[in-house]
C-alpha positions in Angstrom: -5.6 39.7 59.8 -2.1 40.4 61.0 -1.2 44.0 60.1 1.9 46.0 60.5 2.1 48.1 63.7 3.3 51.0 61.5 -0.2 51.4 60.1 -1.3 52.7 63.4 1.7 53.9 65.4 -0.5 55.8 67.8 -2.2 52.7 69.2 0.6 50.2 68.5 3.7 52.1 69.7 2.9 55.3 71.4 1.1 53.8 74.3 4.5 52.9 75.7 7.0 54.9 73.5 6.3 58.6 74.0 8.2 60.0 71.0 6.5 61.7 68.0 5.1 59.4 65.4 7.5 60.5 62.7 10.5 59.9 64.9 9.2 56.4 65.7 8.6 55.7 62.0 12.1 56.9 61.2 13.7 54.7 63.9 11.8 51.6 62.7 12.8 52.2 59.1 16.5 52.8 59.9 16.7 49.6 62.0 14.9 47.6 59.4 17.1 48.9 56.5 20.2 48.0 58.5 18.9 44.5 59.3 17.8 43.8 55.8 21.2 44.9 54.5 23.0 42.5 56.9 20.6 39.7 56.1 21.4 40.2 52.4 25.1 39.9 53.2 24.3 36.8 55.1 22.4 35.3 52.1 25.4 36.3 49.8 27.7 34.4 52.2 25.4 31.4 52.2 25.3 31.3 48.4 29.1 31.6 48.2 29.4 28.6 50.6 26.8 26.6 48.6 28.8 27.3 45.4 32.0 26.2 47.1 30.3 23.0 48.4 29.0 22.3 44.9 32.4 22.8 43.4 34.0 20.5 46.0 31.4 17.8 45.4 32.0 18.1 41.6 35.7 17.6 42.3 34.9 14.4 44.2 35.6 15.8 47.7 34.4 13.7 50.6 35.5 13.3 54.2 36.0 15.6 57.1 36.3 18.9 55.2 33.0 18.3 53.3 31.3 17.2 56.5 32.5 20.4 58.3 31.4 22.6 55.4 27.9 21.0 55.4 27.6 21.4 59.2 28.6 25.1 59.1 26.1 25.6 56.3 23.3 23.9 58.3 23.9 25.8 61.5 24.4 29.2 59.7 21.2 28.5 57.6 19.3 27.9 60.8 20.4 31.3 62.2 19.6 33.1 58.9 16.1 31.4 58.8 15.5 32.3 62.4 15.9 36.1 61.8 14.0 35.9 58.5 11.0 34.1 60.1 10.9 36.5 63.0 9.3 38.9 60.5 10.1 42.3 62.0 13.2 42.8 60.0 15.1 43.3 63.3 12.8 45.8 64.9 11.7 43.8 67.9 15.3 43.1 69.0 17.8 44.9 66.6 20.9 44.0 68.6 20.0 40.4 68.8 19.1 40.2 65.1 22.5 41.7 64.3 24.3 39.3 66.6 22.5 36.3 65.1 23.1 37.4 61.5 26.8 38.1 62.3 27.1 34.5 63.7 25.4 33.1 60.6 27.9 35.0 58.3 30.8 33.8 60.5 29.6 30.2 60.2 29.3 30.4 56.4 32.8 31.8 56.1 34.1 29.1 58.4 32.5 26.6 56.1 34.2 28.2 53.1 37.5 28.1 55.1 37.1 24.4 55.8 37.2 23.9 52.0 40.0 26.3 51.2 42.9 24.0 51.6 41.2 21.5 49.2 40.6 24.3 46.7 44.2 25.4 46.8 45.5 21.9 46.4 43.2 21.3 43.4 44.1 24.7 41.9 40.5 25.9 42.1 40.2 29.7 42.7 43.8 30.2 41.6 44.8 32.4 38.7 46.9 31.0 35.8 50.0 32.0 37.7 49.1 29.6 40.4 48.7 32.4 42.9 45.5 32.3 45.0 43.1 35.1 44.2 42.4 37.9 46.6 39.3 36.3 48.2 41.2 33.1 48.8 44.1 35.0 50.4 41.8 37.0 52.7 39.7 34.1 53.9 42.8 31.9 54.4 44.6 34.7 56.3 41.4 35.2 58.4 41.1 31.5 59.3 44.8 31.4 60.2 44.4 34.4 62.5 41.4 32.9 64.2 42.9 29.4 64.5 46.0 30.8 66.1 43.8 32.5 68.8 44.5 36.0 67.7 41.9 38.7 68.0 41.3 41.6 65.6 42.3 44.0 68.4 46.0 44.9 68.2 48.3 44.3 71.1 49.9 47.2 72.8 48.7 50.1 75.0 45.1 49.7 73.9 45.0 46.1 72.9 44.8 42.8 74.8 47.6 43.8 77.1 45.5 46.3 78.8 42.0 46.5 80.2 39.4 48.5 78.2 39.1 52.1 79.0 35.7 53.5 79.8 34.7 57.1 79.5 33.3 58.8 82.5 
């Protein structure tokens, strides 16, 4: 039988971690809740990409854009599955689980972005006015920013023009 270490924190955790049992339990629960929430966002992003791929296939899309979307889905799905199969909900390596889930979400959104020009050309996702909806605009603007090599950090005194400042 494989049992949760939380069933016997004294023997499983406190041999190395010398904090009180309730503090350890609280840390584990907080880390696991954050990881599960991020995993759920990753699954939502996956399902959004799958819906976009399905719509594109129904519209007869083939070629480089579809191939790119499917590759992004495959790689992102691998990352999502990796964290899910690790079975600690992020507790064994919370920073690494967060990084991997962030990468998965990024890949799913890049897959959606690879299909966006096709959706705009076909009028999918646009309102009756022909104006792209908010989600289309945000994803398209994000992909333009990243493809132009810009970072989220603003330029200026605390941006790319200057080395990061560390507190002492």
